[in-house]
C-alpha positions as CSV (number, residue, x, y, z in Angstrom):
1,M,0.0,0.0,0.1
2,W,2.7,2.5,0.7
3,A,4.7,1.6,-2.3
4,A,1.5,2.1,-4.5
5,A,0.6,5.4,-2.7
6,G,4.0,6.7,-3.4
7,L,4.0,5.8,-7.1
8,L,0.5,7.2,-7.4
9,A,1.7,10.6,-5.8
10,A,4.6,10.6,-8.4
11,V,1.7,10.4,-11.1
12,V,-1.0,12.7,-9.9
13,L,0.6,15.4,-7.7
14,P,3.2,18.1,-8.5
15,W,6.6,17.1,-7.6
16,Y,7.8,20.7,-6.8
17,A,6.3,23.2,-4.6
18,L,3.8,25.6,-6.1
19,Q,3.9,29.4,-5.4
20,E,0.0,29.5,-5.2
21,G,-0.3,26.2,-3.2
22,L,-2.1,23.1,-4.0
23,D,-5.8,24.6,-3.3
24,S,-5.6,26.9,-6.2
25,G,-6.3,24.0,-8.6
26,A,-4.3,25.4,-11.5
27,W,-1.9,22.6,-11.4
28,L,-4.6,20.0,-12.4
29,T,-4.3,21.0,-16.2
30,G,-0.3,21.0,-16.1
31,L,0.7,17.7,-14.8
32,W,2.5,16.9,-18.0
33,T,2.6,20.2,-20.0
34,S,3.8,22.6,-17.3
35,E,7.3,22.2,-15.9
36,D,6.1,24.2,-12.7
37,Y,3.1,22.0,-12.2
38,A,4.2,18.6,-13.6
39,S,4.1,15.3,-11.4
40,G,7.3,13.4,-10.9
41,L,6.7,11.2,-13.9
42,G,5.8,14.2,-16.0
43,Q,9.2,15.8,-15.0
44,L,10.9,12.8,-15.8
45,F,9.6,12.0,-19.3
46,M,8.5,15.6,-20.5
47,H,11.0,18.1,-18.9
48,G,14.2,16.1,-18.6
49,K,14.7,15.6,-14.9
50,W,16.4,12.4,-15.4
51,W,17.7,12.3,-11.8
52,L,14.2,11.5,-10.6
53,A,14.3,8.0,-12.5
54,P,16.5,6.2,-10.0
55,V,14.2,7.3,-7.1
56,L,11.0,6.3,-8.8
57,A,12.7,3.0,-9.9
58,S,13.5,2.3,-6.2
59,L,9.9,2.9,-5.2
60,A,8.9,0.5,-8.0
61,A,11.2,-2.2,-6.8
62,C,9.7,-1.9,-3.3
63,L,6.3,-2.6,-4.8
64,A,7.5,-5.6,-6.8
65,V,9.4,-7.1,-3.6
66,A,6.1,-6.4,-1.6
67,L,4.1,-8.5,-4.1
68,L,6.4,-11.4,-4.2
69,P,5.8,-14.6,-2.2
70,L,8.9,-14.5,0.0
71,E,9.7,-15.6,3.4
72,R,9.3,-12.6,6.0
73,E,13.1,-12.0,6.7
74,R,14.1,-12.5,3.0
75,Q,11.4,-10.0,2.0
76,G,12.5,-7.5,4.9
77,S,16.1,-7.7,3.6
78,L,15.0,-6.9,-0.1
79,L,12.8,-3.9,1.1
80,V,15.7,-2.6,3.2
81,L,18.1,-2.6,0.2
82,A,15.3,-1.1,-2.0
83,S,13.8,1.6,0.2
84,G,17.2,2.5,1.7
85,L,18.8,3.1,-1.8
86,G,15.6,5.0,-2.7
87,L,16.1,7.4,0.4
88,V,19.8,7.8,-0.4
89,L,19.1,8.7,-4.0
90,F,16.3,11.0,-3.1
91,G,18.5,13.0,-0.6
92,A,21.3,13.1,-3.3
93,Q,19.3,14.7,-5.8
94,A,17.4,17.0,-3.4
95,L,20.7,18.4,-2.1
96,G,22.8,18.0,-5.2
97,I,20.7,20.1,-7.5
98,G,19.4,23.8,-6.6
99,L,18.2,26.7,-8.2
100,R,21.3,27.2,-10.4
101,G,21.9,23.6,-11.3
102,W,24.6,21.6,-9.4
103,T,25.2,22.9,-5.9
104,M,28.9,21.6,-5.9
105,E,31.5,22.6,-8.8
106,S,32.9,19.0,-8.9
107,F,29.5,17.9,-10.0
108,N,29.9,19.7,-13.3
109,A,33.1,17.9,-14.1
110,L,31.4,14.6,-13.4
111,F,28.1,14.9,-14.9
112,G,28.4,18.1,-17.2
113,E,26.5,21.4,-17.0
114,L,22.6,21.3,-16.1
115,E,20.6,23.4,-18.2
116,T,17.6,23.2,-15.8
117,R,17.1,23.9,-12.2
118,Q,15.3,22.3,-9.1
119,V,13.1,24.4,-6.7
120,G,11.7,23.2,-3.2
121,I,10.1,19.8,-3.0
122,G,6.2,19.8,-3.3
123,A,3.5,17.5,-2.4
124,G,4.3,14.9,-4.9
125,G,8.0,14.7,-3.7
126,T,7.0,14.8,0.0
127,L,4.5,11.8,-0.3
128,V,7.3,9.8,-2.1
129,L,9.7,10.6,0.7
130,I,7.2,9.5,3.2
131,A,6.4,6.2,1.4
132,L,10.1,5.4,1.4
133,L,10.5,6.1,5.0
134,S,7.4,4.1,5.8
135,L,8.7,1.2,3.8
136,L,12.0,1.3,5.4
137,S,10.6,1.1,8.9
138,I,8.2,-2.0,7.8
139,A,11.3,-3.6,6.4
140,L,13.2,-3.2,9.5
141,A,10.2,-4.7,11.4
142,L,10.2,-7.7,9.0
143,R,13.8,-8.4,9.8
144,G,13.1,-8.6,13.5
145,R,14.2,-5.2,14.5
146,F,12.2,-3.2,17.2
147,G,10.6,-6.7,18.4
148,G,9.3,-7.2,14.9
149,D,6.5,-4.5,15.5
150,A,5.9,-2.4,12.5
151,F,4.3,0.2,14.7
152,V,7.2,0.8,17.0
153,A,9.5,0.8,13.9
154,G,7.3,3.5,12.1
155,A,7.2,5.5,15.2
156,V,11.1,5.5,15.6
157,T,11.6,6.2,12.0
158,T,8.9,9.1,12.3
159,V,10.5,10.7,15.3
160,A,14.0,10.3,14.1
161,A,13.4,11.6,10.6
162,S,11.4,14.7,11.9
163,I,14.1,15.6,14.4
164,V,16.9,15.2,11.6
165,L,14.9,17.5,9.2
166,F,13.6,20.1,11.4
167,T,16.0,20.2,14.3
168,A,19.4,18.7,13.5
169,W,19.7,19.9,9.9
170,P,19.0,23.5,10.3
171,I,21.2,23.7,13.4
172,L,24.1,22.0,11.7
173,R,23.7,24.6,9.0
174,I,24.0,27.4,11.2
175,L,26.8,25.8,13.5
176,L,28.9,25.0,10.6
177,Q,29.4,28.9,10.4
178,A,31.5,28.4,13.4
179,F,34.2,26.7,11.4
180,Q,34.2,29.1,8.4
181,D,35.4,32.5,7.6
182,G,33.7,35.5,6.0
183,D,34.2,33.9,2.4
184,G,32.8,30.4,3.4
185,A,36.2,28.9,3.7
186,F,36.5,25.8,6.2
187,K,39.0,26.8,8.8
188,P,38.5,24.9,12.1
189,A,41.0,27.0,14.0
190,L,38.6,29.9,14.0
191,L,36.5,28.0,16.6
192,I,39.3,28.2,19.1
193,D,39.9,31.9,18.3
194,R,36.3,32.9,18.7
195,L,35.8,30.9,22.0
196,A,39.1,31.9,23.6
197,A,38.2,35.6,24.0
198,E,38.5,37.1,27.4
199,K,35.0,38.3,27.4
200,I,33.8,34.7,27.4
201,W,35.9,33.2,30.1
202,S,37.2,36.0,32.3
203,L,37.1,35.5,36.1
204,R,37.8,39.1,37.1
205,C,34.7,39.3,39.2
206,L,36.1,36.8,41.7
207,A,39.0,39.2,42.4
208,G,36.7,42.2,42.6
209,G,38.5,43.7,39.5
210,G,35.8,43.6,36.9
211,R,33.1,41.3,35.3
212,C,33.1,37.6,34.7
213,G,32.9,36.1,31.2
214,V,29.6,35.6,29.7
215,A,30.2,31.7,29.8
216,W,30.4,31.7,33.6
217,N,27.7,34.2,34.0
218,T,25.4,31.8,31.9
219,L,26.4,28.7,33.8
220,F,26.0,30.2,37.2
221,L,22.7,31.8,36.4
222,A,21.5,28.5,34.9
223,L,22.5,26.5,37.9
224,A,20.6,28.7,40.3
225,C,17.7,28.9,38.1
226,G,17.6,25.0,37.8
227,V,17.8,24.6,41.6
228,G,15.3,27.5,42.2
229,T,12.6,26.4,39.9
230,T,12.8,22.9,40.8
231,T,12.4,23.8,44.6
232,L,9.5,26.2,44.0
233,G,7.9,23.6,41.6
234,L,8.0,20.9,44.2
235,A,6.8,23.0,46.9
236,F,3.8,24.0,45.0
237,A,3.1,20.4,43.8
238,L,3.2,19.2,47.4
239,I,0.9,21.8,48.6
240,V,-1.6,21.2,45.9
241,T,-1.5,17.3,46.2
242,R,-0.7,16.6,49.8
243,T,-2.1,19.2,52.0
244,S,-5.6,20.6,52.9
245,F,-4.7,24.1,51.8
246,A,-8.0,25.9,51.3
247,Y,-7.0,27.8,48.0
248,K,-5.6,25.0,45.8
249,R,-7.3,25.9,42.7
250,M,-6.1,29.4,42.9
251,L,-2.7,28.4,43.8
252,R,-2.6,26.4,40.6
253,V,-3.8,29.3,38.6
254,L,-1.1,31.5,40.0
255,T,1.5,28.8,39.5
256,V,1.0,28.6,35.8
257,L,0.2,32.3,35.1
258,P,3.9,33.3,34.3
259,I,3.9,30.7,31.7
260,I,1.2,32.3,29.8
261,T,2.7,35.6,29.9
262,P,4.9,37.1,27.0
263,P,8.5,36.8,28.5
264,F,9.3,40.7,28.3
265,V,6.0,41.5,30.1
266,I,7.4,40.0,33.4
267,G,10.7,42.0,32.9
268,L,8.6,45.2,32.2
269,A,6.4,44.5,35.5
270,L,9.5,44.1,37.5
271,I,10.9,47.4,36.2
272,L,7.6,49.1,36.9
273,V,7.7,47.9,40.4
274,F,11.5,47.7,41.3
275,G,13.1,49.9,38.5
276,R,14.6,53.4,39.3
277,S,11.4,55.0,38.8
278,G,9.3,52.2,40.2
279,L,6.9,52.1,42.9
280,V,9.2,50.7,45.4
281,N,12.0,53.1,44.8
282,Q,9.6,56.1,44.7
283,F,8.0,55.0,48.0
284,L,11.4,54.4,49.9
285,E,12.7,57.9,48.7
286,W,9.4,59.6,49.7
287,S,9.2,57.8,53.2
288,I,12.7,57.5,54.5
289,G,14.8,59.2,51.9
290,V,16.6,56.5,50.3
291,P,17.8,57.4,46.8
292,P,16.7,55.3,43.9
293,T,18.9,52.6,42.8
294,R,19.3,50.3,39.8
295,W,19.5,47.0,41.9
296,I,17.0,45.2,39.6
297,Y,19.3,45.2,36.7
298,G,22.0,42.5,36.5
299,F,22.1,38.9,37.8
300,Q,19.4,39.4,40.6
301,G,16.9,40.8,38.0
302,V,17.4,38.2,35.5
303,F,17.3,35.4,38.0
304,L,14.2,36.8,39.7
305,A,12.4,37.0,36.3
306,Q,13.6,33.4,35.1
307,L,12.2,32.2,38.5
308,F,8.8,33.6,37.5
309,A,8.9,32.3,34.0
310,F,10.4,28.9,34.3
311,T,8.8,27.6,37.8
312,P,5.5,26.7,35.9
313,V,7.3,24.4,33.6
314,A,8.9,22.6,36.7
315,F,5.5,22.4,38.3
316,L,4.0,20.9,35.2
317,V,6.8,18.2,35.1
318,L,6.4,17.5,38.9
319,I,2.7,17.4,39.5
320,G,2.2,14.2,37.9
321,V,5.2,12.8,39.6
322,V,4.1,13.5,43.1
323,E,0.6,12.3,42.2
324,G,2.1,9.1,41.1
325,V,3.9,8.1,44.3
326,S,2.2,4.8,45.4
327,P,0.1,5.2,48.9
328,T,0.8,1.5,49.2
329,L,4.6,1.9,49.7
330,E,4.2,4.8,52.0
331,E,1.7,2.7,54.2
332,A,4.1,-0.1,54.3
333,S,6.8,2.2,55.6
334,Q,4.5,3.4,58.3
335,T,3.5,-0.1,59.1
336,L,7.2,-0.8,59.8
337,R,6.9,2.1,62.5
338,A,8.6,4.8,60.4
339,D,7.2,8.2,61.2
340,R,5.9,10.5,58.6
341,W,9.1,12.3,58.2
342,A,11.1,9.2,57.6
343,T,8.5,7.9,55.1
344,F,8.7,11.2,53.2
345,S,12.4,11.4,53.2
346,T,13.3,7.7,52.5
347,V,10.2,6.5,50.4
348,S,8.3,9.3,48.7
349,L,11.2,11.8,47.9
350,P,13.4,9.3,46.3
351,L,10.5,8.1,44.2
352,M,10.3,11.6,42.9
353,K,14.0,11.7,41.8
354,P,13.1,11.1,38.1
355,G,10.8,14.1,38.1
356,L,13.1,16.4,40.1
357,A,16.1,15.5,37.8
358,N,13.9,16.3,34.6
359,A,12.5,19.5,36.2
360,F,16.2,20.6,37.0
361,L,17.4,19.7,33.4
362,V,14.4,21.7,31.9
363,G,14.9,24.6,34.2
364,F,18.8,24.7,33.5
365,I,18.3,24.5,29.7
366,E,15.5,27.1,29.7
367,S,17.8,29.5,31.5
368,I,20.8,29.1,29.2
369,A,18.5,29.7,26.0
370,D,16.6,32.5,27.5
371,F,16.7,35.7,25.6
372,G,13.7,37.8,26.6
373,N,14.7,38.3,30.4
374,P,18.4,39.1,30.0
375,I,17.8,41.5,27.2
376,V,15.2,43.6,29.3
377,L,16.9,43.2,32.8
378,G,20.6,42.0,32.3
379,G,22.1,45.4,32.4
380,D,26.0,44.8,32.3
381,Y,25.5,41.2,33.1
382,G,26.1,39.6,29.8
383,V,25.0,36.0,29.0
384,L,25.6,33.7,26.0
385,S,22.1,34.3,24.6
386,T,22.3,38.0,24.5
387,E,25.9,37.9,23.0
388,I,24.7,35.7,20.2
389,Y,21.7,38.0,19.4
390,F,24.1,41.1,19.1
391,A,26.6,39.2,17.0
392,V,23.6,38.4,14.6
393,V,21.8,41.8,14.5
394,G,24.4,44.1,15.7
395,A,26.9,46.1,13.6
396,Q,29.4,43.2,13.7
397,L,26.9,40.8,11.7
398,D,29.4,37.9,12.7
399,Y,27.4,34.6,12.0
400,G,30.6,32.8,12.7
401,R,30.8,34.1,16.3
402,A,27.3,33.6,17.1
403,A,27.7,30.0,15.7
404,A,30.7,29.3,18.1
405,L,28.8,30.7,21.0
406,A,25.8,28.5,20.2
407,L,28.0,25.5,20.2
408,L,29.2,26.4,23.5
409,L,25.6,26.4,24.8
410,L,25.1,23.1,23.3
411,V,28.1,21.8,25.4
412,F,26.4,23.2,28.5
413,A,23.3,21.4,27.6
414,L,25.0,18.2,26.9
415,G,26.7,18.4,30.4
416,A,23.5,18.9,32.2
417,F,21.8,16.1,30.2
418,F,24.6,13.6,31.2
419,L,24.5,15.0,34.7
420,Q,20.8,14.2,34.8
421,R,21.1,10.7,33.5
422,H,23.9,10.0,36.1
423,V,21.6,11.2,38.9
424,V,18.6,9.1,37.9
425,G,20.8,6.0,37.1
426,T,19.3,2.8,36.1
427,R,17.2,2.1,39.1
428,S,13.5,1.4,38.9
429,Y,11.0,4.1,40.0
430,A,7.9,2.5,39.1
431,T,4.9,3.0,41.5
432,I,1.9,2.5,39.3
433,S,1.3,-1.1,38.5
434,G,-1.8,-3.3,37.6
435,K,-2.6,-4.3,41.1
436,G,-5.4,-2.7,43.0
437,D,-4.4,0.2,45.1
438,S,-6.6,1.3,47.8
439,G,-3.9,3.1,49.9
440,L,-4.3,6.7,51.2
441,P,-1.8,9.3,50.0
442,A,0.2,10.1,53.1
443,A,0.0,13.6,54.4
444,L,3.2,15.7,54.5
445,P,4.9,15.6,57.8
446,D,4.5,19.1,59.6
447,R,8.0,20.4,58.8
448,A,7.7,19.5,55.2
449,R,4.5,21.1,54.9
450,R,5.6,24.3,56.7
451,A,8.7,24.4,54.5
452,A,6.6,24.1,51.5
453,Q,4.2,26.8,52.5
454,F,7.1,29.0,53.5
455,V,8.6,28.7,50.1
456,A,5.5,28.6,48.0
457,L,2.9,31.0,49.5
458,P,5.1,34.1,49.7
459,W,6.0,33.5,46.0
460,A,2.4,33.2,44.9
461,G,1.5,36.4,46.9
462,F,4.4,38.2,45.0
463,T,3.1,36.8,41.7
464,L,-0.3,38.1,42.6
465,L,1.0,41.5,43.4
466,L,3.1,41.6,40.1
467,Y,0.3,40.8,38.0
468,G,-2.1,43.3,39.6
469,F,0.2,46.0,38.8
470,A,0.6,44.6,35.2
471,F,-3.1,44.7,34.6
472,V,-3.5,48.2,36.0
473,G,-0.8,49.3,33.6
474,G,-3.2,48.7,30.7
475,L,-6.0,50.5,32.5
476,V,-4.1,53.9,32.9
477,K,-3.2,56.5,30.3
478,V,0.4,56.6,31.0
479,W,2.2,54.6,33.8
480,G,4.4,56.8,36.0
481,R,3.0,60.1,34.7
482,D,-0.8,60.0,34.1
483,Y,-2.8,57.5,36.2
484,T,-6.2,58.5,35.0
485,P,-8.2,55.4,34.5
486,T,-9.1,54.6,30.9
487,L,-10.1,51.7,28.4
488,D,-8.5,53.7,25.4
489,H,-5.8,51.0,25.1
490,Y,-8.2,48.0,24.8
491,A,-10.6,49.9,22.4
492,K,-7.6,50.7,20.1
493,A,-6.4,47.0,20.0
494,F,-9.8,45.2,20.1
495,A,-12.5,47.5,18.7
496,I,-15.3,45.9,17.0
497,E,-17.8,48.0,14.7
498,L,-21.3,47.0,13.7
499,T,-22.2,48.0,10.2
500,A,-24.8,47.3,7.8
501,D,-22.5,44.6,6.4
502,G,-22.1,42.9,9.7
503,L,-19.3,42.9,12.3
504,I,-16.0,44.5,11.4
505,W,-12.8,43.7,13.6
506,S,-11.5,47.1,13.4
507,G,-9.2,46.9,16.3
508,A,-5.4,47.1,15.4
509,A,-4.4,43.8,17.3
510,W,-7.2,41.4,15.5
511,N,-5.3,40.4,12.7
512,S,-2.1,39.2,14.8
513,F,-4.6,37.8,17.4
514,W,-6.4,35.5,14.9
515,T,-3.2,34.4,13.3
516,T,-1.5,33.6,16.6
517,L,-4.6,31.6,17.8
518,K,-4.9,29.5,14.6
519,L,-1.2,28.5,14.2
520,A,-0.8,27.8,18.0
521,A,-4.1,25.6,17.8
522,I,-2.5,23.7,15.1
523,A,0.9,23.4,16.7
524,A,-0.2,22.4,20.3
525,P,-1.6,19.0,19.6
526,L,1.2,18.1,17.2
527,T,3.8,19.2,19.7
528,A,2.3,17.0,22.5
529,A,1.6,13.9,20.4
530,L,5.2,14.1,18.8
531,G,6.9,14.5,22.3
532,L,4.7,11.9,24.3
533,L,5.4,9.4,21.3
534,A,9.2,10.1,21.6
535,A,8.8,9.7,25.4
536,W,7.2,6.3,25.1
537,L,9.8,5.1,22.8
538,L,12.8,6.4,24.9
539,V,11.3,4.8,28.2
540,R,9.5,1.7,26.8
541,Q,11.6,0.5,23.9
542,R,15.2,-0.8,23.4
543,F,16.9,0.0,20.1
544,A,20.2,1.0,18.8
545,G,20.8,4.8,19.1
546,R,18.2,5.4,21.8
547,A,20.6,7.7,23.9
548,T,21.4,9.6,20.8
549,L,17.7,10.1,19.9
550,E,17.0,11.2,23.6
551,F,19.7,13.9,23.4
552,A,18.5,15.0,20.0
553,T,15.0,15.7,21.2
554,M,16.6,18.3,23.6
555,L,18.8,19.8,20.8
556,S,16.3,22.7,19.9
557,F,15.7,23.5,23.6
558,A,19.3,24.1,24.2
559,V,19.9,26.5,21.4
560,P,18.6,30.1,21.9
561,G,15.5,31.1,19.9
562,T,17.4,33.7,17.9
563,V,19.6,31.1,16.7
564,I,16.8,28.7,15.9
565,G,15.2,31.4,14.0
566,V,18.2,32.3,11.9
567,A,18.9,28.6,11.5
568,Y,15.4,28.0,9.9
569,V,15.8,30.9,7.5
570,F,19.3,29.5,6.5
571,A,18.0,26.0,6.0
572,F,14.4,26.5,4.5
573,N,15.0,29.5,2.3
574,V,16.4,27.6,-0.6
575,P,15.9,24.0,-1.9
576,P,15.3,21.4,-1.3
577,I,12.9,22.6,1.4
578,E,11.5,26.1,0.6
579,I,9.0,27.2,3.2
580,T,10.3,30.5,4.4
581,G,7.8,33.1,4.6
582,T,4.8,30.7,5.1
583,A,2.7,29.7,8.0
584,M,4.3,26.1,7.9
585,I,7.8,27.3,8.9
586,I,6.3,29.1,12.0
587,V,4.1,25.9,12.9
588,L,7.3,23.6,12.5
589,C,9.4,26.1,14.7
590,F,6.5,25.8,17.2
591,I,6.5,22.0,17.3
592,F,10.3,21.3,17.5
593,R,11.1,24.3,19.8
594,N,8.5,23.1,22.3
595,M,8.5,19.4,22.0
596,P,11.2,18.7,24.6
597,V,9.1,19.6,27.5
598,G,6.5,17.2,26.4
599,V,9.4,14.5,26.1
600,R,10.7,15.2,29.8
601,A,7.3,15.4,31.2
602,G,6.3,12.1,29.5
603,M,9.5,10.3,30.5
604,A,9.2,11.3,34.1
605,A,5.6,10.3,34.3
606,M,6.2,7.0,32.3
607,S,9.2,6.0,34.6
608,Q,6.6,5.5,37.4
609,I,4.4,3.1,35.4
610,D,5.4,-0.5,35.9
611,R,6.2,-2.5,32.7
612,S,3.9,-5.3,34.0
613,L,0.9,-3.2,32.5
614,D,2.5,-3.3,29.0
615,E,3.2,-7.1,29.4
616,A,-0.3,-7.8,30.5
617,S,-1.6,-6.0,27.4
618,L,0.7,-8.0,25.2
619,T,-0.2,-11.2,26.9
620,L,-3.9,-10.3,26.1
621,R,-2.7,-10.0,22.4
622,G,-2.8,-6.3,22.5
623,R,-0.4,-4.8,20.0
624,A,1.7,-1.8,20.7
625,P,-0.8,0.8,19.3
626,Q,-3.5,-0.6,21.6
627,T,-1.2,-0.8,24.5
628,L,-0.2,2.8,24.0
629,V,-3.7,4.1,23.5
630,Y,-5.8,2.1,26.1
631,V,-3.2,1.4,28.7
632,V,-0.3,4.0,28.7
633,L,-1.9,7.2,27.6
634,P,-4.7,7.2,30.3
635,L,-2.2,7.0,33.0
636,L,-0.2,9.9,31.4
637,R,-3.0,12.4,31.6
638,P,-0.9,14.8,33.7
639,A,1.8,14.8,31.1
640,I,-0.6,15.2,28.3
641,V,-2.0,18.2,30.1
642,G,1.4,19.6,30.7
643,A,2.4,19.1,27.0
644,L,-0.6,20.5,25.6
645,I,-0.7,23.6,27.8
646,Y,3.2,24.4,27.4
647,G,2.8,23.6,23.5
648,F,-0.1,26.1,23.2
649,V,1.0,28.8,25.6
650,R,4.6,28.7,24.3
651,A,3.4,29.2,20.6
652,V,1.3,32.3,21.9
653,T,4.1,33.8,23.8
654,T,7.3,33.0,22.0
655,V,9.6,36.0,20.8
656,S,13.0,35.2,19.9
657,A,12.5,32.1,17.8
658,V,9.9,33.5,15.5
659,V,11.2,37.1,15.1
660,F,13.0,36.2,12.0
661,L,10.0,34.2,10.5
662,V,7.1,36.4,10.7
663,T,5.9,38.4,7.7
664,A,3.3,40.9,7.0
665,E,0.7,38.2,6.1
666,Y,1.5,36.1,9.1
667,E,2.2,38.5,12.0
668,L,2.2,37.2,15.6
669,A,1.0,38.7,18.7
670,T,4.3,38.8,20.4
671,T,6.1,40.7,17.5
672,Y,3.2,43.1,17.3
673,I,3.6,43.8,21.0
674,I,7.3,44.3,20.7
675,L,7.0,46.8,18.1
676,R,4.4,48.8,20.4
677,V,7.0,48.6,23.1
678,I,9.7,50.0,20.7
679,N,7.3,52.7,19.8
680,G,6.7,53.6,23.7
681,D,3.2,52.6,23.5
682,Y,3.4,50.6,26.8
683,G,-0.4,50.9,27.5
684,L,-1.3,49.1,24.4
685,A,1.4,46.5,24.9
686,I,0.2,45.8,28.3
687,A,-3.5,45.7,27.2
688,Y,-2.7,43.1,24.5
689,S,-0.7,41.0,27.0
690,C,-3.6,40.9,29.4
691,A,-6.0,39.8,26.7
692,L,-3.6,37.0,25.8
693,I,-3.4,36.0,29.5
694,V,-7.1,35.7,29.6
695,L,-7.2,33.7,26.3
696,M,-4.5,31.2,27.6
697,L,-6.3,30.8,30.9
698,A,-9.4,29.9,29.0
699,A,-7.3,27.6,26.8
700,I,-5.8,25.8,29.9
701,L,-9.2,25.1,31.4
702,L,-10.5,23.8,28.1
703,I,-7.5,21.4,27.8
704,Q,-8.0,20.2,31.4
705,L,-11.7,19.6,30.7
706,L,-11.1,17.8,27.3
707,V,-8.1,15.6,28.7
708,G,-9.7,14.9,32.1
709,K,-8.0,13.7,35.2
710,R,-6.0,10.6,35.8
711,R,-7.8,8.0,38.0
712,L,-5.7,5.5,39.9
713,G,-8.5,3.8,41.9
714,R,-7.3,5.3,45.3
715,R,-9.3,6.8,47.9
716,A,-9.2,10.5,48.5
717,P,-7.5,11.3,51.7
718,Q,-9.5,13.1,54.2
719,I,-6.7,15.6,55.4
720,Q,-7.4,18.1,58.2
721,G,-4.6,20.3,59.6
722,G,-1.9,18.5,57.6
723,R,-2.8,15.1,59.2
724,A,-4.6,12.2,57.6
């Protein structure tokens, strides 16, 4: 079926990308006559694209092998050969021929000058590529790989191929710039020269004689952020799941509120409250005569803003892990006369280790890749992400230096990744099995409850205060000068007029609002699905290259958004994939930029689910797709909620990754807000940000309603005053 579908696509669909898109229908009359619209077979026979012949021949060979009455392993071997050769030939012709003929001068000597060109791959070429990948995965399963399961083989192929195309390939294209000079010549020694600068590695701050290098600043900030966000996330998760705190729902809303806020809004709010002209400094000068200071700028300001921004991510990773700790194990500990503190410290907390390690890893990598907070609050505290930005958009325009610094960020991310793997180790943390579980979750010991409340509740109050000022900022004329209440900013952004022709969305922000909502709604479920599928493969399956695939899933997360945006422009502005300026490139950037959180949340939650459940399903003749859908996914509802929420809100609030990808046709909310901030229209920017916050709160509630809660068959604890 796959071989036939690929050959059919080569006959009835345009091989190359169309300027006006498939929906125009103009290509239907030119499948043979027009070089722009011709199918693969038409390009081959009517327009002289002879290099397509080997690819189509390989696909035809796959169809022939599939129809032959051969034994399973023999058929698999022939299919591996045919489909693998087809993929190699497809890649060779796609990369070897571009808009001006051969992409390498040496090809001219081997094959002669080309009189024709090749633009980006279209619908026909894409379906042929998908067919060849599917045939390769089936062939590997026929040969006994991946346990002989075609679904698992196909899932591994899908995840690996998508990461190679939309993560590894663009990042590799931009990182190669680190080894090249301005003329494109390959000079590896340039990397050492670019990374040996004193501005990167200086330790003068330790001797009190200057500033530390941006590499040390980045590393120290990331370590502090990883520890801080994990601590706060755990405190919130414990209060929500293991105490009788009366305002749990409000606490959960406050916990996720910063994640649904554009990153620069937190920085602006901190400046409005703590800046030189902020409310706190004005009050201190008026009350006790303390002169205003700029203490919010620097490490402390960036660290504070990152704690606000990334604690929700740690909470989303940890909430399912804390809920998944088995009450049976805790009751067994208490039966052996262990008190509540001993049970918590020796049973409950160690079982949360995968979640804690994953939360730290995400916080660490989020910090090193963060751009919005350091650019607003960094002051003279430079970090690698801002250095990369200035190398790209500043007067230097040095892509090589930017690529070298991005490579250094990857090294930091790789170190954190291996540290996380070492901490978790190879121990089993499974606490959810197929056995009936009627135990009661143990209440927190008093000192753990007090510690969690001491950490979390003041932070929640601080969050409420900060966002209160942010909302007020959109309801006054000019913050700091004219506090007259007004709704003018909201009217300017979201005005609606009722005319004889119906409703007219006349507000200045509507176009970017609807575009953002549409693209985020498309990207979020794809982000969650791909991330959780990758997590299931990494935790439940054993195959060669699993560790490499695990790190590859984190690759886009470790690179600053500005580098990702530039990398996408570099990779997808020319053949074989030409999608720059379209909505597709923005959606793909959303998916592969945000997928790692779904992967880490899924891995943390899945490590608590005992393999006996999967084995029971297989014993009852359930195939891998059935096991995944009916056994694993219902137990992963917290991770699904976390992945969907993160995928949606990050798509709405991202700035740095898409700032180079948006166009006039596809303007996003965050880029619109940035332009308002640059023009000094803070009231409109804050009003628009507040509208986005309300939108995303509604989306979060809808996601939680649609996905539902995980039910583990446990009795609800009756907790009073912290005691069960």
